C-alpha positions as CSV (number, residue, x, y, z in Angstrom):
1,X,-2.5,-42.8,-6.1
2,X,-1.9,-42.2,-9.3
3,X,0.4,-43.5,-12.2
4,X,4.4,-42.6,-12.8
5,X,4.9,-41.3,-15.9
6,X,7.7,-42.4,-16.4
7,X,9.4,-43.2,-13.3
8,X,9.1,-39.6,-13.0
9,X,7.2,-39.8,-9.3
10,X,3.7,-38.1,-9.4
11,X,3.0,-37.6,-5.9
12,X,6.0,-35.0,-6.2
13,X,4.9,-32.9,-9.1
14,X,1.5,-32.3,-7.4
15,X,3.2,-31.8,-3.9
16,X,4.6,-28.9,-5.9
17,X,2.4,-27.9,-7.9
18,X,-0.7,-28.0,-5.2
19,X,1.9,-25.7,-3.3
20,X,2.6,-23.1,-5.7
21,X,-0.8,-22.8,-6.9
22,X,-2.0,-22.2,-3.4
23,X,0.5,-19.0,-3.3
24,X,-0.7,-17.6,-5.9
25,X,-4.2,-18.1,-5.4
26,X,-3.4,-16.1,-2.0
27,X,-2.0,-13.5,-4.2
28,X,-5.2,-13.4,-5.9
29,X,-7.1,-13.8,-3.7
30,X,-6.5,-10.3,-1.8
31,X,-6.9,-8.7,-5.2
32,X,-10.2,-5.9,-5.0
33,X,-13.0,-6.4,-6.9
34,X,-14.3,-4.0,-9.9
35,X,-17.1,-3.2,-7.5
36,X,-13.9,-3.0,-4.9
37,X,-12.9,-0.7,-6.2
38,X,-15.7,1.3,-7.3
39,X,-16.8,1.4,-4.0
40,X,-13.7,2.6,-2.9
41,X,-13.6,5.6,-5.1
42,X,-17.4,6.7,-4.5
43,X,-16.0,6.4,-0.3
44,X,-12.8,8.2,-1.1
45,X,-15.0,10.7,-3.1
46,X,-17.2,11.9,-0.1
47,X,-14.9,11.0,2.2
48,X,-12.6,14.6,0.1
49,X,-16.3,16.6,0.3
50,X,-16.8,15.5,4.4
51,X,-13.3,16.8,4.9
52,X,-13.6,19.2,2.7
53,X,-16.8,21.1,4.2
54,X,-14.7,20.5,8.0
55,X,-12.0,22.7,6.1
56,X,-14.0,25.4,5.5
57,X,-15.4,25.7,8.5
58,X,-12.5,25.6,10.2
59,X,-10.5,28.3,7.8
60,X,-13.7,30.5,8.7
61,X,-13.2,30.0,12.2
62,X,-9.5,31.2,12.1
63,X,-10.0,34.4,9.6
64,X,-12.9,35.6,11.8
65,X,-10.5,35.1,14.8
66,X,-8.4,36.2,13.4
67,X,-9.4,39.6,11.8
68,X,-10.7,40.0,15.8
69,X,-7.7,39.9,16.2
70,X,-6.0,42.6,14.7
71,X,-8.9,44.8,15.1
72,X,-7.8,44.5,18.6
73,X,-4.6,45.1,18.2
74,X,-4.8,48.4,16.4
75,X,-7.0,49.9,19.4
76,X,-5.0,53.3,20.8
77,X,-2.9,51.5,24.1
78,X,-4.1,53.0,26.7
79,X,-1.3,52.0,29.8
80,X,-2.2,49.8,31.7
81,X,-6.2,50.1,32.3
82,X,-6.1,49.8,28.2
83,X,-5.2,45.7,27.7
84,X,-6.6,44.5,30.8
85,X,-9.8,45.8,28.9
86,X,-8.5,43.4,26.0
87,X,-7.5,40.6,27.6
88,X,-10.8,40.5,30.0
89,X,-12.9,40.3,26.8
90,X,-10.6,38.2,24.7
91,X,-13.6,35.1,25.6
92,X,-16.4,37.6,23.8
93,X,-14.6,38.3,21.7
94,X,-12.7,36.0,20.0
95,X,-15.0,32.6,21.1
96,X,-14.3,30.0,23.5
97,X,-11.4,27.6,23.7
98,X,-9.7,31.0,21.6
99,X,-7.6,32.1,24.0
100,X,-5.6,28.5,24.1
101,X,-4.7,29.2,20.3
102,X,-1.8,31.4,21.9
103,X,1.3,29.2,23.9
104,X,4.5,26.9,24.1
105,X,4.7,23.3,23.3
106,X,5.9,21.0,26.4
107,X,6.3,17.9,26.4
108,X,6.1,15.6,29.4
109,X,7.0,12.3,29.5
110,X,5.3,9.0,31.6
111,X,7.2,6.4,31.1
112,X,7.2,2.5,33.5
113,X,9.3,-0.7,32.8
114,X,7.9,-1.2,29.4
115,X,6.7,2.4,27.5
116,X,8.2,6.0,27.1
117,X,6.0,7.4,26.2
118,X,5.6,11.5,25.3
119,X,2.8,13.4,26.0
120,X,2.5,16.9,24.6
121,X,0.4,20.3,25.6
122,X,-0.3,21.3,21.9
123,X,-3.3,19.4,21.6
124,X,-2.8,17.3,24.7
125,X,-1.9,14.3,23.0
126,X,-0.1,11.2,23.4
127,X,2.7,12.8,20.7
128,X,5.6,9.4,20.8
129,X,5.9,6.1,22.5
130,X,8.6,4.4,22.7
131,X,8.9,0.4,24.0
132,X,11.8,0.1,26.0
133,X,15.1,-1.7,26.0
134,X,13.5,-3.3,22.2
135,X,15.0,-1.6,19.1
136,X,15.0,-1.7,15.9
137,X,16.8,-3.3,13.0
138,X,20.0,-1.6,12.9
139,X,19.9,-1.0,17.2
140,X,18.1,2.0,17.2
141,X,15.1,3.0,20.3
142,X,11.9,1.5,18.7
143,X,8.7,4.0,18.5
144,X,5.7,2.9,17.8
145,X,5.2,6.7,15.7
146,X,6.5,9.5,16.8
147,X,6.5,13.6,16.3
148,X,4.3,15.8,14.2
149,X,3.0,13.1,11.7
150,X,1.0,11.6,14.4
151,X,-3.0,13.2,14.2
152,X,-4.7,13.1,18.1
153,X,-7.8,15.6,17.3
154,X,-11.4,16.1,19.0
155,X,-13.5,18.5,16.6
156,X,-15.8,20.4,18.8
157,X,-19.0,22.4,17.0
158,X,-19.9,25.8,18.9
159,X,-21.6,28.6,17.9
160,X,-18.1,30.8,17.0
161,X,-17.5,27.6,14.9
162,X,-15.1,24.4,14.7
163,X,-12.5,23.7,17.3
164,X,-10.1,21.6,16.6
165,X,-7.9,20.7,19.8
166,X,-4.9,19.3,18.7
167,X,-4.6,22.7,17.4
168,X,-5.2,24.3,20.7
169,X,-2.7,25.0,23.8
170,X,-4.2,21.9,26.9
171,X,-2.5,23.2,30.2
172,X,-1.3,19.8,32.4
173,X,-2.1,19.0,35.5
174,X,0.1,17.4,36.9
175,X,4.2,16.6,35.8
176,X,6.4,14.1,34.2
177,X,6.7,11.0,36.6
178,X,8.6,7.2,36.5
179,X,5.7,4.1,38.0
180,X,7.1,1.0,38.3
181,X,5.6,-2.4,39.6
182,X,1.7,-2.2,41.2
183,X,1.7,1.0,41.2
184,X,-0.4,3.4,38.9
185,X,-0.1,7.4,38.2
186,X,-2.4,10.2,36.9
187,X,-1.5,13.1,34.0
188,X,-4.4,14.8,33.0
189,X,-4.0,17.5,30.0
190,X,-7.4,19.8,30.5
191,X,-8.4,22.1,27.5
192,X,-10.3,25.4,28.3
193,X,-13.1,27.1,27.1
194,X,-14.1,29.8,29.8
195,X,-13.3,29.8,33.6
196,X,-15.7,26.8,34.5
197,X,-15.6,24.5,31.7
198,X,-13.0,22.2,29.8
199,X,-11.6,19.7,28.5
200,X,-9.7,17.2,29.6
201,X,-7.7,14.4,28.6
202,X,-6.7,11.8,31.6
203,X,-4.0,9.2,31.4
204,X,-3.2,6.7,33.8
205,X,0.1,4.1,33.3
206,X,0.3,1.4,35.3
207,X,3.9,0.0,36.7
208,X,5.4,-2.8,33.7
209,X,2.0,-2.3,32.2
210,X,2.1,-1.7,28.2
211,X,-1.5,0.2,28.2
212,X,-2.3,3.2,28.7
213,X,-6.5,3.6,30.5
214,X,-6.7,7.5,28.4
215,X,-10.1,9.2,29.4
216,X,-12.1,12.3,28.0
217,X,-13.6,14.3,30.0
218,X,-16.5,17.0,29.6
219,X,-16.9,19.8,32.2
220,X,-19.3,22.2,32.1
221,X,-19.3,22.5,28.4
222,X,-22.5,20.7,27.2
223,X,-24.3,24.9,27.2
224,X,-21.1,24.8,24.7
225,X,-21.0,22.7,22.2
226,X,-23.5,22.5,19.2
227,X,-26.7,21.0,20.9
228,X,-28.5,18.9,17.1
229,X,-24.8,16.9,17.9
230,X,-25.6,13.8,19.5
231,X,-21.5,12.3,18.1
232,X,-18.7,13.9,18.9
233,X,-15.3,12.9,16.1
234,X,-11.7,11.9,17.5
235,X,-9.3,11.7,14.5
236,X,-6.3,9.7,15.1
237,X,-3.5,8.6,12.6
238,X,0.1,8.0,12.7
239,X,2.8,7.7,10.2
240,X,4.1,3.5,10.9
241,X,8.5,3.9,10.6
242,X,10.1,1.5,9.5
243,X,11.3,-0.9,12.3
244,X,12.3,-4.3,10.2
245,X,15.7,-5.2,8.4
246,X,13.6,-5.6,5.3
247,X,11.1,-2.9,4.5
248,X,8.6,-5.3,2.1
249,X,7.7,-7.6,4.6
250,X,7.0,-4.5,6.7
251,X,4.4,-3.9,4.1
252,X,2.7,-6.8,3.4
253,X,2.4,-7.7,6.7
254,X,1.3,-3.6,8.3
255,X,-2.6,-3.0,8.2
256,X,-5.6,-2.0,9.8
257,X,-7.8,-4.4,12.0
258,X,-11.0,-4.0,13.7
259,X,-13.4,-5.4,16.0
260,X,-17.5,-4.7,15.2
261,X,-19.1,-5.0,18.5
262,X,-20.1,-8.6,19.9
263,X,-19.3,-9.5,16.7
264,X,-15.9,-10.5,14.1
265,X,-12.8,-9.5,14.0
266,X,-11.5,-8.3,10.7
267,X,-9.1,-5.7,8.8
268,X,-8.3,-4.0,5.6
269,X,-5.9,-6.2,2.9
270,X,-2.5,-6.0,3.8
271,X,-1.6,-5.2,-0.6
272,X,-4.3,-2.9,-0.5
273,X,-4.8,0.4,0.7
274,X,-8.2,1.7,1.0
275,X,-10.9,3.1,3.6
276,X,-13.6,1.2,4.4
277,X,-16.7,2.8,6.3
278,X,-17.4,1.0,9.5
279,X,-21.3,0.9,9.1
280,X,-22.2,-0.9,13.0
281,X,-20.5,0.0,16.4
282,X,-16.4,-1.0,16.5
283,X,-15.1,-2.4,19.8
284,X,-11.7,-1.6,19.4
285,X,-9.0,-0.5,16.1
286,X,-5.3,-1.5,16.1
287,X,-2.8,-0.6,13.9
288,X,-0.8,-3.6,13.3
289,X,3.3,-3.4,11.9
290,X,5.1,-6.6,11.3
291,X,5.6,-7.4,15.6
292,X,4.4,-4.5,16.9
293,X,1.0,-2.4,17.8
294,X,-0.8,0.0,18.4
295,X,-4.6,-1.0,19.7
296,X,-7.2,2.1,21.1
297,X,-10.1,0.2,22.7
298,X,-13.7,1.6,23.6
299,X,-15.0,0.6,27.4
300,X,-17.8,0.6,25.6
301,X,-17.9,1.0,22.0
302,X,-17.1,3.5,19.4
303,X,-20.9,4.7,17.3
304,X,-21.2,3.8,13.5
305,X,-19.7,5.1,11.0
306,X,-16.8,5.6,12.1
307,X,-13.5,5.1,8.8
308,X,-10.3,3.0,9.3
309,X,-7.4,3.6,5.8
310,X,-4.0,3.1,5.1
311,X,-2.3,5.2,2.8
312,X,1.6,3.8,1.2
313,X,4.3,5.8,-0.1
314,X,6.8,3.0,-1.0
315,X,9.8,5.8,-2.4
316,X,9.4,7.3,1.1
317,X,12.1,4.7,3.4
318,X,11.3,6.0,6.9
319,X,7.8,5.1,7.0
320,X,5.2,2.0,6.0
321,X,2.9,2.8,6.3
322,X,0.3,5.7,7.1
323,X,-2.7,4.1,9.5
324,X,-5.5,7.0,9.5
325,X,-8.9,6.3,11.8
326,X,-11.8,8.6,12.1
327,X,-13.7,7.7,15.1
328,X,-17.7,9.1,16.6
329,X,-18.0,9.2,20.1
330,X,-21.5,9.3,21.7
331,X,-22.4,12.2,23.5
332,X,-25.2,13.2,25.8
333,X,-24.4,16.6,26.8
334,X,-24.8,16.3,30.7
335,X,-22.6,19.1,32.7
336,X,-20.3,16.1,33.3
337,X,-19.6,13.1,30.6
338,X,-16.7,11.0,30.8
339,X,-15.3,8.6,27.4
340,X,-13.2,5.9,28.8
341,X,-10.8,4.3,26.3
342,X,-7.9,2.1,26.5
343,X,-4.7,2.3,24.1
344,X,-2.2,-0.7,24.2
345,X,1.6,-0.6,22.8
346,X,3.6,-3.3,22.8
347,X,4.3,-7.0,20.9
348,X,2.2,-8.8,18.6
349,X,2.7,-11.8,21.1
350,X,-0.7,-14.6,20.7
351,X,-0.2,-15.9,24.4
352,X,-0.3,-12.1,25.7
353,X,-2.8,-10.9,23.2
354,X,-5.1,-13.7,24.1
355,X,-4.9,-12.8,27.8
356,X,-6.8,-9.5,27.6
357,X,-9.8,-11.7,26.0
358,X,-10.7,-9.2,23.7
359,X,-9.6,-11.3,20.0
360,X,-6.6,-9.3,20.3
361,X,-4.8,-12.1,18.9
362,X,-6.2,-12.0,16.4
363,X,-3.8,-9.4,14.2
364,X,-1.9,-12.4,14.1
365,X,-1.9,-13.1,10.7
366,X,-1.9,-17.5,11.5
367,X,-4.0,-18.1,8.2
368,X,-7.7,-18.8,8.1
369,X,-9.6,-21.8,9.4
370,X,-7.7,-25.1,9.2
371,X,-3.7,-23.5,8.8
372,X,-5.0,-21.0,11.7
373,X,-6.7,-24.4,14.0
374,X,-3.3,-25.7,13.3
375,X,-0.6,-23.4,13.9
376,X,-3.4,-22.6,17.4
377,X,-3.7,-25.8,17.7
378,X,-0.2,-27.5,17.0
379,X,2.8,-25.9,16.4
380,X,2.4,-22.9,19.1
381,X,1.8,-25.1,21.5
382,X,5.4,-27.3,20.5
383,X,6.8,-24.0,19.4
384,X,6.4,-22.3,22.9
385,X,7.0,-25.3,25.7
386,X,10.1,-25.7,23.7
387,X,11.1,-21.9,23.9
388,X,10.5,-22.9,27.9
389,X,14.0,-25.3,27.5
390,X,16.4,-24.7,25.1
391,X,17.4,-20.9,24.5
392,X,18.7,-21.2,20.6
393,X,16.1,-20.8,18.2
394,X,17.2,-22.4,15.5
395,X,17.3,-25.9,17.2
396,X,13.9,-25.3,18.2
397,X,13.2,-25.4,14.9
398,X,15.0,-28.1,14.0
399,X,13.8,-30.1,16.8
400,X,10.0,-29.0,16.0
401,X,10.9,-30.3,12.2
402,X,11.3,-33.5,13.7
403,X,8.8,-34.3,15.1
404,X,6.9,-32.3,12.5
405,X,7.8,-35.2,10.4
406,X,7.7,-38.0,12.9
407,X,4.2,-37.7,13.7
408,X,3.9,-37.3,9.8
409,X,5.7,-40.4,8.3
410,X,2.6,-43.2,9.4
411,X,1.4,-40.8,6.2
412,X,4.1,-40.7,4.6
413,X,4.6,-44.6,4.9
414,X,1.3,-45.3,3.3
415,X,2.1,-43.4,1.1
416,X,5.4,-44.9,-0.4
417,X,3.5,-48.3,-0.3
418,X,1.1,-46.8,-2.2
419,X,3.8,-45.5,-4.4
420,X,6.0,-49.5,-5.2
421,X,2.6,-50.4,-5.7
422,X,2.1,-48.7,-8.6
423,X,6.0,-48.4,-9.8
424,X,5.7,-52.8,-9.1
425,X,2.5,-53.0,-12.2
426,X,4.3,-49.9,-14.2
427,X,5.7,-52.8,-16.6
428,X,2.0,-54.2,-16.4
429,X,0.2,-51.0,-16.8
430,X,3.0,-50.1,-19.5
431,X,1.9,-53.9,-21.9
432,X,-1.6,-52.2,-22.3
433,X,0.2,-49.0,-23.0
434,X,1.6,-51.1,-25.7
435,X,-1.2,-53.0,-26.2
436,X,-3.6,-48.9,-27.0
437,X,-0.9,-46.9,-28.7
438,X,-3.9,-44.8,-30.8
439,X,-5.7,-41.6,-29.2
440,X,-8.8,-43.1,-30.2
441,X,-8.1,-46.4,-27.8
442,X,-8.1,-44.4,-25.3
443,X,-11.4,-45.2,-23.1
444,X,-10.3,-48.7,-23.9
445,X,-6.4,-48.0,-22.2
446,X,-7.8,-46.2,-20.0
447,X,-10.6,-48.8,-18.7
448,X,-8.0,-51.4,-18.6
449,X,-5.8,-50.0,-16.3
450,X,-8.6,-49.2,-13.7
451,X,-9.6,-53.2,-14.2
452,X,-5.8,-53.6,-13.5
453,X,-5.5,-51.7,-10.6
454,X,-8.9,-53.3,-9.4
455,X,-7.7,-57.1,-9.8
456,X,-4.8,-56.5,-8.1
457,X,-6.2,-54.3,-4.8
458,X,-4.6,-51.2,-5.7
459,X,-6.5,-47.7,-5.2
460,X,-5.4,-45.0,-7.9
461,X,-4.8,-42.1,-4.6
462,X,-4.1,-43.7,-1.5
463,X,-0.5,-42.4,-2.0
464,X,-1.9,-38.7,-3.0
465,X,-4.6,-39.2,-0.1
466,X,-2.1,-39.1,2.7
467,X,-0.4,-36.6,1.7
468,X,-2.6,-33.4,1.1
469,X,-3.1,-33.7,4.9
470,X,0.4,-32.6,5.5
471,X,-0.4,-29.7,2.7
472,X,-2.4,-27.5,6.1
473,X,1.4,-27.9,8.8
474,X,3.0,-26.7,5.1
475,X,0.9,-23.0,4.7
476,X,0.9,-23.5,8.4
477,X,4.0,-23.2,8.7
478,X,4.2,-20.6,5.8
479,X,1.9,-17.9,7.8
480,X,3.9,-18.6,11.3
481,X,7.7,-17.7,10.9
482,X,7.3,-14.6,9.0
483,X,4.9,-13.3,12.3
484,X,6.6,-15.4,15.1
485,X,7.9,-11.9,17.0
486,X,9.6,-14.5,19.3
487,X,12.2,-15.4,16.5
488,X,12.7,-11.4,15.7
489,X,16.4,-10.7,15.5
490,X,17.5,-14.0,17.2
491,X,20.6,-15.1,15.7
492,X,21.3,-18.5,13.8
493,X,24.3,-19.7,12.2
494,X,25.3,-16.8,9.8
495,X,21.4,-15.0,10.2
496,X,21.5,-12.4,12.2
497,X,17.5,-12.3,12.8
498,X,15.3,-15.3,11.5
499,X,12.8,-13.3,11.4
500,X,14.3,-11.7,8.1
501,X,16.0,-12.8,5.6
502,X,19.2,-14.2,6.0
503,X,21.8,-12.4,3.8
504,X,26.0,-14.3,2.9
505,X,26.5,-11.0,0.3
506,X,24.6,-7.8,-0.7
507,X,25.1,-6.4,-4.2
508,X,26.8,-3.4,-4.5
509,X,25.9,0.7,-5.2
510,X,21.5,-0.3,-5.3
511,X,21.5,-3.7,-8.1
512,X,18.6,-5.0,-7.9
513,X,17.5,-8.5,-10.4
514,X,14.0,-8.9,-11.2
515,X,12.1,-11.0,-9.3
516,X,15.5,-11.8,-7.0
517,X,16.0,-9.4,-4.7
518,X,19.3,-7.1,-3.9
519,X,21.1,-9.7,-2.2
520,X,22.0,-13.2,-1.3
521,X,19.9,-15.9,1.1
522,X,22.4,-18.8,1.7
523,X,18.9,-20.9,3.7
524,X,17.0,-20.3,-0.1
525,X,19.5,-21.8,-1.0
526,X,19.9,-24.8,0.5
527,X,16.7,-25.2,0.6
528,X,16.4,-24.8,-3.7
529,X,19.3,-27.1,-3.4
530,X,17.4,-29.8,-1.3
531,X,14.3,-30.1,-2.5
532,X,16.1,-30.4,-6.4
533,X,18.0,-32.9,-5.4
534,X,15.2,-34.6,-3.7
535,X,13.4,-34.3,-7.8
536,X,15.9,-35.5,-9.0
537,X,16.6,-38.7,-6.2
538,X,12.9,-39.1,-6.4
539,X,12.9,-39.9,-10.3
540,X,16.3,-42.0,-10.1
541,X,14.5,-44.7,-7.3
542,X,11.4,-44.6,-8.9
543,X,12.8,-46.7,-11.8
544,X,12.2,-45.8,-15.4
545,X,13.3,-45.2,-18.7
546,X,12.6,-42.6,-21.2
547,X,10.7,-39.7,-19.9
548,X,7.5,-39.7,-21.3
549,X,6.6,-36.5,-20.3
550,X,8.9,-34.3,-20.9
551,X,7.0,-30.9,-20.1
552,X,6.3,-32.4,-16.6
553,X,10.2,-33.1,-16.1
554,X,10.3,-29.4,-16.7
555,X,8.2,-28.1,-14.7
556,X,9.4,-30.2,-11.1
557,X,12.5,-28.5,-11.9
558,X,10.8,-25.0,-12.9
559,X,8.2,-24.9,-9.3
560,X,12.5,-25.2,-7.2
561,X,13.8,-22.6,-9.4
562,X,11.0,-20.2,-9.3
563,X,10.7,-20.9,-5.3
564,X,14.1,-19.3,-5.4
565,X,13.6,-16.0,-5.8
566,X,9.8,-15.9,-4.7
567,X,11.9,-17.3,-0.9
568,X,14.8,-14.8,-0.8
569,X,13.4,-12.1,0.8
570,X,11.1,-14.2,3.1
571,X,12.1,-14.7,6.8
572,X,15.1,-17.2,7.2
573,X,13.3,-19.3,9.9
574,X,10.5,-20.3,7.0
575,X,13.0,-21.3,4.5
576,X,16.2,-23.3,6.9
577,X,12.2,-25.1,8.3
578,X,11.9,-25.9,4.6
579,X,15.4,-27.0,3.7
580,X,15.0,-29.0,7.1
581,X,12.1,-30.3,6.2
582,X,13.0,-31.7,3.0
583,X,16.7,-33.1,3.9
584,X,14.7,-35.6,6.6
585,X,11.6,-36.4,3.7
586,X,14.5,-37.4,1.7
587,X,16.1,-39.4,4.5
588,X,12.7,-41.3,5.1
589,X,11.7,-41.7,1.7
590,X,15.7,-43.0,1.6
591,X,16.0,-45.4,4.3
592,X,11.7,-47.0,2.9
593,X,13.1,-47.5,-0.7
594,X,16.1,-49.5,2.2
595,X,13.9,-51.7,4.2
596,X,10.2,-51.7,1.4
597,X,10.7,-55.7,-0.6
598,X,9.1,-54.5,-3.8
599,X,9.3,-58.4,-4.7
600,X,6.8,-59.1,-1.6
601,X,4.1,-56.7,-2.8
602,X,4.0,-57.7,-6.3
603,X,3.6,-61.3,-5.0
604,X,0.9,-59.8,-2.5
605,X,-0.8,-58.4,-5.4
606,X,-0.4,-61.4,-8.1
607,X,-1.8,-63.6,-5.0
608,X,-5.2,-60.6,-5.1
609,X,-5.8,-61.5,-8.1
610,X,-7.0,-64.6,-7.8
611,X,-9.4,-63.8,-5.4
612,X,-12.9,-63.3,-7.0
613,X,-13.8,-60.6,-8.3
614,X,-15.5,-58.0,-6.3
615,X,-18.6,-55.4,-7.7
616,X,-17.6,-52.6,-9.9
617,X,-17.1,-49.6,-8.5
618,X,-19.5,-46.4,-9.8
619,X,-16.2,-45.5,-11.3
620,X,-15.5,-48.1,-13.4
621,X,-18.9,-48.0,-14.3
622,X,-18.8,-44.7,-15.4
623,X,-16.3,-45.4,-17.6
624,X,-17.7,-48.2,-19.6
625,X,-21.2,-46.4,-19.5
626,X,-18.9,-43.6,-21.5
627,X,-17.4,-46.3,-23.7
628,X,-20.1,-48.0,-25.6
629,X,-21.6,-44.6,-25.8
630,X,-18.9,-44.1,-27.5
631,X,-19.0,-47.1,-29.4
632,X,-16.3,-49.5,-28.2
633,X,-17.0,-53.0,-26.8
634,X,-16.5,-54.6,-23.9
């Protein structure tokens, strides 16, 4: 345990400072390096150039087709025979797939107990996905995505130019359907190249499932597609709609994850928009929202050199981010080929995602290293078990907090006893300080203090290490609560949604206080008040006189005030947890203060002085060596 200054508990200072440094560290580590920025710029320049080439090819193809159509329209009409001649020669004149340029968009719905999926005949694409019985923060139906902002396109190079399937009209092979239970049905959308060849999108939905089986079938188009192309480009992009009350929290919890084939899961940093080139084969990509995600998985893999990108418009209140991907599909020019994929449209629920055994659960940001281990091995099991027997998540958080604080109580008690030892030795430390008042005697003073600790058997770090053990749990909770979909739209006391901020007052007319926000969170106020009370009572119980380090006193009181602004927009569950944990800690410290006999501790320390001196520690030897080098005598 470190020395107390004027009665201030240095453990509290260390704790508060470490929390602040860890939170600042998270933000700092997420900053892109100059090399990352330069590489990103190069990738963007390359992508723009490639996109321009494709766009030029498309414009050229469309211009040629338009010219041919205009030429055909100028021909003299010779009744039904002339018209028939023009129609019969369409595939020859306009090229393959050109019949599909004309049509009328139709929509088909396929749904089960959990999903309602809209398929459009234009592009044969998944146009919208509604999660049934799930609602946005303002009680509207919740969509994973919907509308014309969605890109769902397969690029096909033919002898007559580049064909974009999203611009063509598919023919439905089936009708809308509803499926329940264990049954499954299929709707196919077919894009004809000619009378015999076609590209088909096949959608199969089973009952009671968040999964949509998706297959691309290529039938007799191998002689139509460019023979030198071994891969086909599939573009899938969405505008992720706003779903939660805090758009700020949605921004910092929405991004793209991806899993390399037989390798790790990686992602685009939530706070930085960028494009990432995936230079090796990829198993799946996930457009991850705060609580709901859309995941596309290949049965085999997507080819190398696919890419993903996020784009954020801070001014757009309708959408959180645009999430883009270009995926390469291996194509072998066989008469019949199938590329099998699978969509997941559903909640970011840890246990459910883990059951897929595809590492989907990695998209839930539970922290890295030991913080994630704490969440997975301790917090989530306790949370899930309590959720089976208790309906109120506010009560669950309370019970879980009490359980964790009791679990850590032995460490806390050890830390408090170490603090008590330092406290009872403080008069002797003050005598040493008075004996060496000059700064020039700082080394002698330090040697004397260390000698006192050695004689009494006190470890200066004895109170700090047990406290440091608690930090993984503190940070694990910081990651756990904002990511827990179980808390979404769950009310407790005045909070209507524990996964978002609580507000007892919203400032009018768009008024906002810098660093604080546009509302007042009562749980954050309570957390701040509890922390200030704990700091004040710690100082008083430590007993001390005049402050020797006033800057530390200022820091101790300023840190909770800074947290007031930092946590005001965070999940109410997190502020509630910190408030309860702080109050329990305060109660434990007060109880230990009442029952720990400090006079008995001092007697034991004095008795320890009478024991034979133990060998000097390496640290003490180093201090003595440094003192001799500076000219001090022993």
